[in-house]
N, C-alpha and C positions, 0 to 999 in steps of 0.2 A: 439267500444263499444257502447252499447247501451243507449237509453235515458235517459231511468230509470235508470240504472244503474249512467249518471252521475248524475244525478239529484239527489238520492239518497249518493253520495260522497259529492256534493254540502252540502247535509242538515246536515251529518253528521262531515263535516267540520266545518259548522255555528253553530252546538250546542257546538263541543268542543272548538270552541271559546267560545261563550259564559258562558260556564260554566269555560273557563279559565279569564274571566273579572269578574263574582263573586267572583270568588273567590278573584281574588285581592282586590275588594273594601270591599270582609268581613276580610280580613288581615288587610287590611290597618283600618278599625274602632274598630278589637279588638287591635291592638296593639296602637292609639287613646286611648282608653277606658279603658287599663290596664296601660298608662301610665299617664293619666290623674287622675283616681281615689286615694283617699286619706282619710285616717280615718280622724275622729275629732279634732283629735291630730294635723295633720300635716305630719302624716307618713304616705309612701307611702303603701298600702293594698299588701301582698304577697299574691300571685295568687294562687289558690288551686282548687285542683281536689280529688273529696269524701275525704278530709279534711288531703292531702300530699301535701304538697309545694315542690317547688325546688328554692335555692336561690343560688350564686355566694358567693364563698368565697370569702370576700374582703382584706382580708390579710396572714400573717405567725401565726398569733398570737398564732394556733392550732397546728402547725407542732410539732409534736413529735414521741417520741416509742408510747404513750401509746392507747390502743384501742378508736378509737371514732376520732385517730387525723387528719389532714389534712390540704391541702396547699393554698396558695391563690392561686383562679382559679379554686378548684376543686366546680364542681356541686353536692350543696349538697342533700340530699332529706331528707326534716324535715314534722312532722306531727304536724300540727298546735293545738293550744290546745286551744279548746272550752270555753268563758266565764262559761259554765255552771257545765262543765263537764271538772276540774282543776285538774290534779292527784295528787299522792304525788310524791314530788322529790326526791331522794336521792343525797348521795353527789356521784359524779365523774359523773352524769350527763351532756352532753353537751346540754345547751340550748341555746335559740335563740330570742333573745332582742334589741329592736331600742336601739340603740347609738347617742341619738339626740348630743351631742358631733361634731361625727362624719359624722351625719346626712346619717348610714345608718344601715344596721342588722346587727348585729355581733354574731358571738359563743364567749362559755367560758364554762368552766369546773365549777360545781360546790363543791366549797371548805368547804360551811361549809352551812345549814339550821338553824334557829334562829327562832321560831314561822311563818311571813309571810314574814321574811326579808332572802333573800340570795342572800352569798357573795361566787362570780362567779370570776375565772381566767382562762386569758389562760395557755395552757400548755407551751406556748415558751412568756410566760409577766409576768414580775412580779408585773404587776398590778390588785390589787382588787377591784373591784366593788360590792357595794350593792345593787341589787336591793328588792324591792317588790315582792313579789308570783306573783302578779297580770302584771309585765313587761315583764316576762319570756313568750313570745308567740308561742314559738314550742319548741319540743323537733328534734335531733339530730337522723338520722334513719339509712342513708350509708350516702357514695357521690359514684360521677364517676370521677376519675382521671382528668383533665385538660376542661374538659370537657365547664369550666368556660370561659373559654378564646374565645370563640367559643360566647356564649350569649353573653358576652360584646363586642365583635364585631360588634355583631346583633344590638345589643341597640346604636352602633354609628349612624352615620349620615352618612359615609362613607361605615362603612360597611353593613349596610343597603339596600345603594344604590346596594353595588357589591352582595350582598348575594341573596337580595330577587327582586329588582327592578328591575336590568339588565335579570337576569335570567327570569321573569313574560315576562317581554317585549318583549325579543327572542322567547319567548312561543307565543308572541302573534301574532307578525310582522310575523312569520311561520304561523302560522293559516291565517293570514290574506290574505298571498300573495297565499296560498294554497288554498283560496277563490276564489281571482282574478282568480290565473291559472285554476281553475274548471271552472267558467262562460265564460271566454273566449273559453273554449275547448268546453264548453255547446253550448255556440253560432257560435262554426264556426262549428262544428257538426248539428248543426242546420238548419244553411246556405250551408252545401253543399248538406244536404237532399232537399230543397226546389232547389237547383240548379237542384240536380239528377232527380226530377221530371220535369221540365221543360225540 
């Protein structure tokens, strides 16, 4: 194998390793920022991308047969309501609000609208809740069944370690070993060329 080819392989392995290290740092920083960011009222911010967000259904309060029903651990796709452009809510809209009693986001169906007061209830829950229209933070758009379990696992310490840290560390170790092997092969080839010349 030519020396230039070995150097190219070494540089390639080094660059791939550098990319993985940068990705690891970015992932960790992103997770820290998302988890640490809180609103002025103390609730965590729903992460959003182009006005669309995702959240895990916290319970089975919306399990049922109506359109817009979902079960615990379904991944919900929701449209964030901007404070400037608040829509006109309609009966049977599924809305997202922050439940301060439970300390998490929740989803319920609108049962009644009276001026700025919105009465909501889960399809599988008998309790009515009155919310001001400003407390409604998002509108339900759709779901991905069961995917929320994976998100919950990633948010747990062991799940994060198992599904993020271990694979990335394995890749970094693999590339580190590849770099060491490549450098040793290049050194052996260089030493053999020097020996052959002598």
